[in-house]
C-alpha positions as CSV (number, residue, x, y, z in Angstrom):
1,X,0.0,0.0,0.0
2,X,1.3,3.4,-1.0
3,X,0.9,6.3,1.5
4,X,-0.7,9.5,0.2
5,X,1.9,12.0,-0.6
6,X,1.6,15.7,-1.3
7,X,3.8,18.4,-2.8
8,X,3.7,21.8,-4.5
9,X,4.3,21.1,-8.2
10,X,4.7,24.8,-9.2
11,X,7.5,27.1,-8.0
12,X,7.3,28.3,-4.3
13,X,6.7,31.9,-5.3
14,X,3.7,34.2,-5.6
15,X,1.8,33.7,-8.8
16,X,-1.7,33.8,-10.3
17,X,-2.2,30.0,-9.8
18,X,-0.5,27.2,-8.0
19,X,-0.8,23.4,-8.4
20,X,-0.6,21.1,-5.4
21,X,-0.2,17.5,-6.4
22,X,-1.3,14.4,-4.4
23,X,-1.0,10.6,-5.0
24,X,-1.7,7.4,-3.1
25,X,-4.2,4.8,-2.2
26,X,-6.1,7.0,0.3
27,X,-5.7,10.1,-1.9
28,X,-9.5,10.6,-2.5
29,X,-10.3,10.0,1.2
30,X,-7.8,12.6,2.3
31,X,-9.1,15.2,-0.2
32,X,-12.7,14.5,0.7
33,X,-12.0,15.4,4.3
34,X,-11.1,18.9,3.3
35,X,-13.2,19.5,0.1
36,X,-16.8,20.4,-0.4
37,X,-17.5,17.2,-2.3
38,X,-17.0,13.5,-1.5
39,X,-14.6,12.0,-4.0
40,X,-14.3,8.6,-2.5
41,X,-16.8,7.0,-4.9
42,X,-15.1,8.5,-8.0
43,X,-14.7,5.8,-10.8
44,X,-13.3,8.0,-13.6
45,X,-11.2,11.1,-14.1
46,X,-12.9,14.4,-13.8
47,X,-12.8,18.1,-12.9
48,X,-14.4,19.4,-9.7
49,X,-15.0,22.9,-8.5
50,X,-15.4,23.9,-4.8
51,X,-13.7,25.0,-1.6
52,X,-10.8,23.6,0.4
53,X,-11.9,23.8,4.0
54,X,-10.3,23.5,7.5
55,X,-13.3,22.4,9.5
56,X,-16.1,24.9,8.8
57,X,-13.6,27.6,7.5
58,X,-13.1,28.0,3.8
59,X,-9.4,28.3,2.9
60,X,-9.6,28.8,-0.9
61,X,-11.8,28.3,-3.9
62,X,-10.1,25.7,-6.1
63,X,-10.4,23.4,-9.1
64,X,-9.6,19.7,-8.6
65,X,-8.3,17.5,-11.4
66,X,-9.1,13.9,-10.4
67,X,-7.3,10.8,-11.9
68,X,-8.5,7.3,-11.0
69,X,-5.9,4.5,-10.9
70,X,-4.3,3.2,-13.0
71,X,-5.0,6.2,-15.4
72,X,-2.7,8.7,-13.8
73,X,1.0,9.7,-14.1
74,X,1.9,7.6,-11.0
75,X,-0.5,4.8,-11.7
76,X,-2.3,5.5,-8.4
77,X,-5.3,7.6,-7.4
78,X,-4.1,11.2,-7.9
79,X,-5.5,14.7,-7.4
80,X,-4.1,18.0,-8.6
81,X,-5.4,21.0,-6.7
82,X,-5.4,24.3,-8.6
83,X,-5.5,27.1,-6.1
84,X,-4.7,30.8,-6.0
85,X,-0.9,31.4,-6.0
86,X,-0.4,33.1,-2.7
87,X,2.2,31.2,-0.6
88,X,0.0,31.9,2.4
89,X,-2.9,30.0,0.8
90,X,-0.6,27.2,-0.4
91,X,0.8,26.7,3.0
92,X,-2.7,26.6,4.5
93,X,-3.8,24.0,2.0
94,X,-0.7,21.9,2.5
95,X,-1.1,22.1,6.3
96,X,-4.7,20.9,6.3
97,X,-3.9,18.0,3.9
98,X,-1.0,16.9,6.1
99,X,-3.3,17.1,9.1
100,X,-5.8,14.8,7.4
101,X,-3.4,11.9,6.5
102,X,-1.1,13.0,3.7
103,X,2.7,13.3,4.1
104,X,5.2,15.5,2.3
105,X,6.6,13.8,-0.8
106,X,10.4,13.4,-1.1
107,X,12.5,14.4,-4.1
108,X,11.2,12.7,-7.2
109,X,8.7,10.5,-5.4
110,X,5.9,11.0,-7.9
111,X,8.2,10.0,-10.8
112,X,9.6,7.1,-8.6
113,X,6.1,5.8,-8.1
114,X,5.3,6.0,-11.8
115,X,8.5,4.0,-12.4
116,X,7.7,1.4,-9.7
117,X,4.1,1.1,-11.0
118,X,5.3,0.4,-14.5
119,X,4.0,3.6,-16.1
120,X,7.5,4.7,-17.2
121,X,10.9,3.0,-17.4
122,X,14.1,4.5,-16.0
123,X,15.2,6.1,-19.3
124,X,11.9,8.0,-19.4
125,X,12.2,8.9,-15.7
126,X,15.6,10.5,-16.3
127,X,14.2,12.3,-19.3
128,X,11.7,14.1,-17.1
129,X,14.5,15.5,-15.0
130,X,16.5,16.4,-18.1
131,X,13.4,18.3,-19.5
132,X,13.2,20.3,-16.3
133,X,16.9,21.1,-16.4
134,X,17.2,21.8,-20.1
135,X,18.7,25.2,-21.0
136,X,18.5,25.0,-24.8
137,X,15.8,23.9,-27.2
138,X,18.1,21.2,-28.5
139,X,18.6,19.6,-25.1
140,X,14.9,19.8,-24.5
141,X,14.1,18.2,-27.8
142,X,16.5,15.3,-27.1
143,X,14.9,14.7,-23.7
144,X,11.5,14.7,-25.3
145,X,12.4,11.9,-27.6
146,X,13.4,9.8,-24.5
147,X,10.3,10.9,-22.5
148,X,8.0,9.6,-25.3
149,X,9.6,6.2,-25.0
150,X,11.3,6.2,-28.4
151,X,14.8,5.7,-27.0
152,X,13.7,2.7,-24.9
153,X,11.8,1.3,-27.9
154,X,15.0,1.5,-29.9
155,X,16.9,-0.4,-27.3
156,X,14.5,-3.2,-26.3
157,X,15.2,-5.4,-29.4
158,X,18.9,-5.3,-28.5
159,X,18.0,-6.5,-25.0
160,X,15.7,-9.2,-26.4
161,X,18.4,-10.4,-28.8
162,X,20.9,-10.9,-26.0
163,X,18.2,-12.7,-23.9
164,X,17.5,-15.0,-26.9
165,X,21.2,-16.0,-27.2
166,X,21.4,-16.6,-23.5
167,X,18.3,-18.7,-23.4
168,X,19.5,-20.9,-26.2
169,X,22.9,-21.4,-24.5
170,X,21.3,-22.2,-21.1
171,X,18.9,-24.8,-22.7
172,X,21.9,-26.5,-24.3
173,X,23.7,-26.6,-21.0
174,X,20.8,-27.7,-18.8
175,X,19.1,-30.1,-21.2
176,X,21.7,-31.7,-23.4
177,X,19.7,-35.0,-23.5
178,X,16.9,-33.5,-25.6
179,X,17.7,-34.3,-29.3
180,X,15.1,-31.9,-30.7
181,X,16.7,-28.8,-29.1
182,X,18.6,-26.7,-31.6
183,X,22.3,-26.7,-30.8
184,X,23.8,-23.2,-30.3
185,X,27.0,-23.2,-32.2
186,X,29.9,-20.9,-31.5
187,X,29.6,-19.6,-35.0
188,X,26.1,-18.5,-34.2
189,X,27.3,-16.8,-31.0
190,X,29.9,-14.9,-32.9
191,X,27.5,-13.8,-35.6
192,X,24.7,-12.7,-33.2
193,X,27.0,-11.0,-30.7
194,X,28.8,-9.2,-33.5
195,X,25.5,-7.7,-34.9
196,X,24.5,-6.6,-31.4
197,X,27.9,-5.1,-30.8
198,X,27.6,-3.0,-34.0
199,X,24.3,-1.6,-32.8
200,X,25.6,-0.8,-29.3
201,X,28.7,1.0,-30.7
202,X,26.4,3.2,-32.9
203,X,24.4,4.0,-29.8
204,X,27.6,5.0,-27.9
205,X,28.8,7.1,-30.8
206,X,25.5,8.9,-31.2
207,X,25.2,9.4,-27.4
208,X,28.7,10.8,-27.0
209,X,28.0,13.3,-29.8
210,X,24.7,14.5,-28.3
211,X,25.8,14.4,-24.7
212,X,27.3,17.9,-24.8
213,X,23.8,19.3,-25.7
214,X,22.6,18.2,-22.3
215,X,25.6,18.6,-20.1
216,X,27.2,21.5,-21.9
217,X,30.9,22.3,-22.0
218,X,33.3,24.2,-19.7
219,X,35.5,26.9,-21.3
220,X,38.2,28.7,-19.3
221,X,39.5,32.1,-20.5
222,X,43.2,32.4,-19.6
223,X,45.9,34.9,-20.2
224,X,48.2,37.6,-18.8
225,X,46.7,40.5,-16.9
226,X,45.0,43.2,-19.1
227,X,44.9,41.3,-22.4
228,X,41.1,41.5,-22.5
229,X,39.8,38.3,-20.9
230,X,36.9,40.0,-19.1
231,X,36.0,41.9,-22.2
232,X,35.9,38.6,-24.1
233,X,33.6,37.0,-21.5
234,X,31.2,40.0,-21.7
235,X,31.2,39.8,-25.5
236,X,30.4,36.1,-25.4
237,X,27.5,36.3,-23.0
238,X,26.3,39.6,-24.3
239,X,26.3,41.1,-20.8
240,X,28.6,43.4,-18.8
241,X,29.2,40.9,-16.1
242,X,32.9,41.1,-15.6
243,X,34.5,44.4,-14.5
244,X,36.7,45.8,-17.3
245,X,39.5,48.4,-16.5
246,X,43.0,49.2,-17.8
247,X,44.4,48.3,-14.3
248,X,46.2,44.9,-14.4
249,X,44.8,42.5,-11.8
250,X,41.2,43.8,-11.8
251,X,39.8,40.2,-11.9
252,X,40.8,38.5,-8.7
253,X,38.3,35.7,-8.7
254,X,36.8,33.4,-11.3
255,X,33.9,35.2,-12.9
256,X,31.3,32.8,-14.5
257,X,28.9,33.3,-17.3
258,X,26.8,31.1,-19.6
259,X,25.8,31.3,-23.3
260,X,24.2,29.1,-25.9
261,X,26.5,28.1,-28.8
262,X,24.5,26.3,-31.6
263,X,22.4,24.6,-29.0
264,X,25.2,23.7,-26.6
265,X,25.2,25.2,-23.1
266,X,28.6,26.8,-22.6
267,X,29.8,27.5,-19.1
268,X,32.5,30.2,-19.2
269,X,35.1,30.9,-16.6
270,X,37.0,34.3,-16.8
271,X,40.1,33.8,-14.7
272,X,42.4,36.1,-12.9
273,X,45.4,37.1,-15.0
274,X,48.2,34.6,-14.2
275,X,51.4,36.3,-13.1
276,X,53.7,36.3,-10.0
277,X,52.1,38.4,-7.4
278,X,52.8,39.3,-3.7
279,X,49.2,40.2,-3.2
280,X,47.6,37.4,-1.2
281,X,44.1,38.0,-2.6
282,X,45.3,38.1,-6.1
283,X,47.3,34.9,-5.6
284,X,44.2,33.1,-4.4
285,X,42.5,34.2,-7.6
286,X,45.5,32.9,-9.7
287,X,45.3,29.5,-7.9
288,X,41.6,29.3,-8.8
289,X,42.4,30.2,-12.4
290,X,44.8,27.2,-12.6
291,X,42.1,24.9,-11.2
292,X,39.6,26.2,-13.8
293,X,42.1,25.3,-16.5
294,X,42.4,21.8,-15.2
295,X,38.6,21.2,-15.3
296,X,38.0,22.9,-18.6
297,X,36.9,21.1,-21.8
298,X,38.6,23.9,-23.8
299,X,40.9,26.8,-22.9
300,X,40.9,30.1,-24.7
301,X,44.4,31.4,-24.3
302,X,44.1,35.2,-24.8
303,X,47.1,37.2,-26.0
304,X,47.6,40.7,-27.4
305,X,50.2,42.2,-29.7
306,X,52.9,41.7,-27.1
307,X,52.9,38.0,-28.0
308,X,52.7,34.7,-26.2
309,X,54.0,34.3,-22.7
310,X,55.8,31.0,-23.0
311,X,55.8,30.3,-19.2
312,X,52.1,30.8,-19.1
313,X,51.5,28.8,-22.3
314,X,53.3,25.8,-20.6
315,X,50.4,25.7,-18.1
316,X,47.8,25.1,-20.8
317,X,49.6,23.5,-23.7
318,X,48.5,19.9,-22.8
319,X,44.8,21.0,-22.6
320,X,42.6,21.4,-25.7
321,X,43.1,25.1,-26.4
322,X,42.7,28.0,-28.8
323,X,45.2,30.8,-29.0
324,X,43.2,34.0,-29.4
325,X,44.8,37.4,-30.3
326,X,42.6,40.2,-28.9
327,X,42.6,43.9,-29.7
328,X,42.6,43.2,-33.4
329,X,41.3,46.7,-34.0
330,X,44.7,48.1,-33.2
331,X,46.9,45.4,-34.8
332,X,48.2,46.2,-38.3
333,X,49.8,42.9,-39.2
334,X,47.9,39.6,-39.0
335,X,49.0,36.0,-39.6
336,X,46.3,34.4,-41.7
337,X,46.4,31.1,-39.6
338,X,45.7,32.8,-36.3
339,X,42.5,33.8,-34.6
340,X,42.1,37.6,-34.2
341,X,39.2,39.2,-32.3
342,X,38.2,42.6,-30.9
343,X,36.3,41.8,-27.7
344,X,35.7,45.5,-27.1
345,X,34.0,45.8,-30.4
346,X,32.2,42.4,-30.2
347,X,34.1,41.2,-33.2
348,X,34.3,37.5,-32.2
349,X,32.7,35.5,-35.0
350,X,36.0,33.9,-36.1
351,X,36.5,32.6,-32.5
352,X,32.9,31.2,-32.3
353,X,33.5,29.3,-35.5
354,X,36.8,27.9,-34.2
355,X,35.2,26.9,-30.9
356,X,32.6,24.9,-32.7
357,X,35.3,23.3,-34.8
358,X,37.4,22.3,-31.8
359,X,34.5,20.9,-29.8
360,X,32.9,19.2,-32.9
361,X,29.7,21.1,-32.5
362,X,27.5,20.7,-35.6
363,X,23.8,20.7,-36.3
364,X,22.2,18.4,-33.8
365,X,20.1,15.5,-35.1
366,X,17.1,15.0,-32.8
367,X,16.8,11.2,-32.6
368,X,16.7,8.5,-29.9
369,X,20.1,8.6,-28.0
370,X,21.4,7.5,-24.7
371,X,23.4,10.6,-23.6
372,X,23.8,10.8,-19.9
373,X,26.7,9.4,-17.8
374,X,24.7,6.5,-16.4
375,X,23.3,5.4,-19.7
376,X,26.6,5.7,-21.6
377,X,28.5,3.9,-18.8
378,X,26.1,1.0,-19.0
379,X,26.3,0.8,-22.8
380,X,30.1,0.7,-22.6
381,X,29.9,-2.1,-20.0
382,X,27.7,-4.1,-22.5
383,X,30.3,-3.4,-25.2
384,X,33.0,-4.8,-22.9
385,X,31.1,-7.9,-22.0
386,X,30.1,-8.8,-25.5
387,X,33.6,-8.3,-26.8
388,X,34.7,-10.6,-24.0
389,X,32.2,-13.2,-25.1
390,X,33.5,-12.9,-28.7
391,X,37.1,-13.2,-27.5
392,X,36.3,-16.3,-25.4
393,X,34.4,-17.9,-28.3
394,X,37.3,-17.3,-30.7
395,X,39.6,-18.9,-28.1
396,X,37.3,-21.9,-28.1
397,X,36.5,-21.6,-24.4
398,X,33.7,-23.8,-22.9
399,X,30.2,-22.5,-23.8
400,X,29.2,-22.1,-20.1
401,X,32.1,-19.7,-19.6
402,X,31.1,-17.7,-22.7
403,X,27.6,-17.5,-21.3
404,X,28.9,-15.7,-18.2
405,X,29.9,-12.6,-20.2
406,X,26.6,-12.7,-22.2
407,X,24.7,-12.8,-18.9
408,X,26.5,-9.8,-17.6
409,X,25.6,-7.9,-20.8
410,X,22.0,-8.9,-20.4
411,X,22.0,-7.7,-16.7
412,X,23.4,-4.4,-18.0
413,X,20.5,-4.1,-20.4
414,X,18.0,-4.6,-17.6
415,X,19.8,-2.0,-15.5
416,X,19.7,0.5,-18.4
417,X,15.9,0.4,-18.5
418,X,15.5,0.0,-14.7
419,X,14.2,-3.6,-14.9
420,X,16.7,-4.9,-12.4
421,X,16.8,-4.0,-8.7
422,X,14.1,-1.4,-8.9
423,X,14.2,-0.5,-5.2
424,X,17.9,0.1,-5.2
425,X,17.7,2.4,-8.2
426,X,14.9,4.6,-6.8
427,X,16.9,6.4,-4.1
428,X,19.9,6.9,-6.4
429,X,18.1,8.3,-9.4
430,X,15.1,10.1,-8.1
431,X,16.9,11.9,-5.3
432,X,18.1,14.3,-8.0
433,X,14.6,15.3,-8.9
434,X,12.5,18.3,-7.8
435,X,10.1,17.5,-4.9
436,X,6.9,17.9,-6.9
437,X,8.0,15.5,-9.7
């Protein structure tokens, strides 16, 4: 039996309307205790209009959306209360519901129940959270494909094919005396595992390519003091966020900013000018700058007409980087192979083109892909186990040993969709969600 849970599904801020969400076996009973109508006999979904009450006192005039199990998001009896958006009213309604038998939902508990009740699989559940956290249209569209079940639909035949190989092997091992059982040959294992492996490697390749549209990239802006790093950050994010002066050492901490580059969320880090300094505060900023370089996917090494500081370049040369010559508006000679910009004049198009080239950012193709860390990690495990099965087969290992690797690959497939150890996965995955999802 599932307890009745309640949470605010809209932001905790003053608004025209708010939605309070409830779900659980006693959901209709709890609501009926505080509503002007009895909902305990409801047999189908519907809309109801009335008052939420605390005893004889009206709290608010509301609209109730009623969903009868299993025809709800969670698969349970559910109610959504649409109230006025005052936090005072919301807290009163929440309080009276808690007093009458509901409890506060934990992070992601509504989605968790939908998953446990078989309404969605784990890939769809993760897509819900990805939709909420999407910062670009491209990342939202990729998440929508998974939310509709298309990504899982693409993968299920792969899981079933591995299960078919495994079942044939297990029958051969367990019932060798039955003559009418088709013998699974090692040639058949090689052929089928090879075809599955090809499909998995395509999924990994596509997922890695689209992963940056969800997770974004980190770019650190590095250079000597007063070469125009802060001006470049401001130009990239179209905002005067970093303080710009002619005084060297103005930036003493890492200044962050975000922008959208062809659908990829870019997280920028404008660092303190790296130089020897006796100033303790400036030195702390320089240390942070070095840390930002270590964690960056790409470093923009900004120089001016004074040229490259070789000692500073040694700090970033092993990182993926672009050397950017700023203040092009006052430079007369240009090397055609170098990147020249004028951050002050927002002349940065050549740099944006180079960034896309370095990070392999092209036009995103919206199609089913597994593109988060967990999903890609599991696909790579499957790749490993199937290659291991092929290796053991080629080395003429016993078929029961070969089946161990195939079984591991099958368990990975179950884990990907959340069909293995559901209870263990709930806390891990759904704790990252918002409370009202």
